[in-house]
C-alpha positions in Angstrom: 107.9 96.0 105.1 105.5 93.8 103.2 102.6 91.8 104.8 104.2 88.6 103.5 107.6 89.3 105.0 105.9 90.5 108.3 104.1 87.1 108.5 107.3 85.2 107.7 109.2 87.0 110.4 106.5 86.3 113.0 106.5 82.7 111.9 110.1 82.2 113.0 108.6 80.0 115.6 108.4 77.4 112.8 111.0 78.2 110.2 114.0 80.6 110.4 114.8 80.5 106.7 111.8 82.5 105.6 113.5 85.7 106.5 115.1 85.6 103.1 111.7 86.1 101.3 110.9 89.5 99.8 107.9 90.4 97.8 106.5 93.6 96.3 104.9 96.0 98.8 101.1 95.7 98.8 98.8 98.6 99.5 97.1 98.7 102.9 93.9 100.2 104.0 93.7 103.6 105.7 91.7 102.2 108.6 92.7 99.0 110.4 89.2 97.7 110.2 86.4 97.1 107.6 82.8 96.3 108.1 82.1 93.0 106.3 78.6 92.4 107.6 76.3 94.5 109.7 78.2 95.3 112.9 80.9 92.7 112.1 84.4 93.9 111.3 87.7 92.5 110.2 90.8 94.0 111.9 94.5 94.2 111.0 97.1 96.9 111.0 99.2 95.5 108.2 97.6 92.2 106.9 100.1 90.0 108.7 97.4 88.7 111.1 93.7 89.4 110.6 91.2 89.1 113.4 87.4 89.8 113.6 85.0 91.4 116.1 81.3 91.8 116.3 79.4 94.6 118.1 76.0 93.4 119.3 73.1 95.2 120.9 74.8 95.4 124.3 78.3 93.7 124.0 81.3 92.9 121.9 82.7 89.6 120.7 86.3 89.1 119.5 87.6 86.3 117.3 91.3 85.6 117.6 93.6 87.4 120.1 96.9 86.8 118.3 99.4 88.6 120.5 99.4 91.5 123.0 100.4 94.2 120.4 97.7 93.1 118.0 95.1 92.7 120.8 95.8 96.2 122.2 95.4 97.7 118.7 92.1 95.9 118.2 90.9 96.9 121.6 91.7 100.6 120.8 89.8 100.2 117.5 86.8 98.7 119.3 86.8 101.5 121.8 86.8 104.0 118.9 83.5 102.5 117.8 81.8 101.6 121.0 82.1 101.5 124.8 80.1 98.3 125.1 81.8 95.6 127.3 83.6 92.8 125.6 81.9 89.5 126.5 84.1 86.9 124.8 87.5 86.6 123.1 87.6 83.4 121.1 90.9 81.6 120.2 91.0 79.3 117.2 93.8 76.9 118.2 96.9 76.3 120.3 99.8 78.0 118.4 101.6 80.8 120.1 101.1 83.2 117.3 97.3 82.9 117.5 96.7 82.1 121.2 98.7 84.9 122.8 97.4 88.3 123.7 94.5 86.9 125.8 95.5 88.9 128.9 94.6 92.1 127.1 91.0 91.0 127.0 90.9 89.4 130.4 92.1 92.7 131.8 89.1 94.3 130.1 86.5 92.0 131.6 86.2 89.5 128.8 86.3 85.7 129.0 88.8 84.0 126.7 87.7 80.7 125.1 89.5 77.9 123.4 88.9 74.2 122.7 90.0 71.8 125.5 92.4 70.2 123.0 94.2 73.5 122.5 94.1 74.4 126.2 95.8 71.1 127.2 98.7 71.8 124.9 98.9 75.4 126.1 99.2 74.2 129.7 102.2 72.0 128.7 103.9 74.7 126.5 103.9 78.0 128.3 104.9 81.2 126.4 105.5 84.7 127.8 102.6 86.3 126.0 100.1 83.4 126.3 97.8 82.9 129.2 95.4 80.0 129.7 91.9 80.6 128.4 89.4 81.4 131.2 86.9 79.0 129.6 87.2 75.9 127.5 84.8 73.9 125.4 84.8 70.2 124.4 83.4 68.1 121.6 82.7 68.9 118.0 80.1 71.7 118.3 79.3 74.4 120.7 76.8 77.3 120.5 77.0 80.7 122.0 74.4 83.5 122.0 75.4 87.0 122.6 72.3 89.2 122.3 71.1 88.8 118.7 74.4 87.2 117.6 74.4 83.4 117.2 77.9 81.8 117.1 78.7 78.2 116.3 82.1 76.7 117.2 83.0 73.8 115.0 85.8 71.3 115.8 86.5 69.2 112.7 89.3 67.1 114.3 92.8 66.9 113.1 94.0 69.4 110.5 96.3 72.1 111.8 97.5 72.5 115.4 95.3 71.3 118.2 91.7 72.2 118.9 91.3 74.1 115.6 88.0 75.9 115.8 86.0 77.2 112.8 83.7 80.0 113.8 80.4 80.2 112.0 77.8 82.9 112.2 74.7 81.3 110.6 72.5 84.4 110.4 75.3 86.3 108.6 76.4 83.2 106.6 79.9 84.1 107.7 82.9 82.0 108.8 86.2 82.9 110.4 89.0 80.6 109.4 92.5 80.6 111.0 95.4 79.2 109.1 93.5 76.4 107.2 92.7 78.7 104.3 95.1 81.5 103.1 93.8 83.0 99.8 96.3 83.7 97.0 99.2 81.9 98.7 100.8 78.4 98.5 101.1 76.6 101.8 103.3 78.3 104.3 106.9 77.0 104.2 107.4 73.4 105.3 103.7 73.0 106.0 104.2 73.1 109.8 101.8 71.1 112.0 99.4 70.2 109.3 98.0 66.8 108.7 97.5 67.1 105.0 94.8 64.5 104.4 92.9 65.5 107.5 93.2 69.1 106.3 91.5 68.2 103.0 88.8 66.4 104.9 88.3 69.4 107.1 87.9 71.7 104.2 85.1 69.6 102.9 83.5 70.0 106.3 83.9 73.8 106.1 82.3 73.8 102.6 79.4 71.9 104.1 78.5 74.9 106.2 76.0 77.4 104.7 78.3 80.4 104.4 78.8 83.0 101.7 81.4 85.2 103.3 84.7 84.3 105.0 87.4 86.1 107.0 90.8 84.5 107.1 93.6 85.0 109.6 96.0 85.4 106.7 95.0 86.8 103.3 97.3 87.7 100.5 94.8 89.7 98.4 95.5 93.5 98.0 92.6 94.4 100.2 93.2 91.9 103.0 90.4 93.3 105.2 87.7 92.5 102.6 85.7 89.3 103.1 86.4 86.3 101.0 84.0 83.6 100.0 83.5 79.9 99.3 85.7 80.1 96.2 88.7 80.8 98.4 88.1 77.7 100.5 87.6 75.6 97.3 90.9 77.0 95.9 92.8 75.9 99.0 91.3 72.5 98.6 92.1 72.4 94.9 95.7 73.3 95.6 96.2 70.5 98.1 94.7 68.0 95.6 96.7 69.3 92.7 99.9 69.2 94.7 99.4 65.6 95.7 98.3 64.5 92.3 101.3 66.1 90.6 103.6 64.4 93.0 102.1 61.0 92.4 102.1 61.6 88.7 105.8 62.3 88.8 106.4 59.1 90.8 104.4 57.2 88.2 106.5 58.5 85.5 109.6 57.2 87.2 111.1 60.4 88.5 113.6 60.0 91.4 111.5 61.0 94.4 114.4 63.1 95.7 114.3 65.2 92.5 110.6 65.9 92.5 110.7 68.9 94.9 113.1 70.7 92.6 111.3 69.8 89.4 107.6 69.7 90.1 105.7 72.8 88.7 102.1 73.9 89.2 101.7 76.7 86.6 98.1 77.2 87.7 99.4 78.7 90.9 102.6 80.4 89.7 101.1 83.9 90.6 100.3 82.9 94.1 102.5 84.4 96.9 105.3 82.1 97.9 105.2 79.9 94.8 108.9 80.2 94.0 110.1 80.0 97.5 107.7 77.5 99.1 106.4 75.2 96.4 109.5 73.0 96.7 109.0 72.8 100.5 105.4 71.9 100.0 106.4 69.0 97.8 109.0 67.8 100.3 106.2 67.6 102.8 104.1 65.5 100.4 107.2 63.3 100.0 107.6 62.9 103.7 104.0 61.8 104.1 104.4 59.2 101.3 107.5 57.6 102.6 107.0 58.0 106.4 103.5 58.4 107.6 100.9 61.2 107.7 101.7 63.5 110.6 101.0 65.0 113.1 98.6 62.5 114.6 96.9 62.4 117.9 93.7 60.8 119.4 90.8 63.2 119.5 89.9 62.5 123.1 88.3 65.9 123.6 86.1 65.6 120.5 83.9 62.9 122.1 
């Protein structure tokens, strides 16, 4: 089963129709982890979901718990490398497919941490594999120090989900990005729970950080465990801009809006994963924003 299809199946929480997608099988790494900076590792068994962990002088820090199966596999991998205690397991945002699995790390002595905006939603929307984080943070920026590792948690406001946190390791010039950048792929399906204009703004905020390497929760390159870079973030931003500009150009030319999703083409991205299946859905979402209102929207009360 391909990484792309695996991701689509898990994402049934959002769209059932993606089960029909099928793409060529991509090679996977022999090991489920790769060192991307000194003592910092990406982790995934099949590329469907990619997490990150860091081994410090005395402890371990995890970025993204995903689900219990994923978390148990990552825990086993960590234990194959070190017996140091796990201090924190950070969660990027509220969605079930990213915020589940926390109990695995709680049971092993870690604290799970999410933004208060995400935690508020999690309280109102229980899920069998999701437990409440043991610690929350509030505002736009938080700092954590674990031995020699400095960690910045950035909340850039609305973009995708609630409480979306960008994790920045300034000494390593490394970011971990969940969902808001997926290299080599058009936007997932019907663009679920993304505010497109705020997403664009947030990508500018990400690019303002002084990073050279990036790990993405989803990555459609052949070696999905390898670190990406600023170019991947810029490419995501370019796609959003090009998609919107092409839509408005079609409107300007007098094309019936209802026909644009089936006729708009972006040859620059035709080799990206999901282009044939998802580009029309991406265009429908642009159309919905144009004739309804940008959504979702919520007051960022916890960002104050």
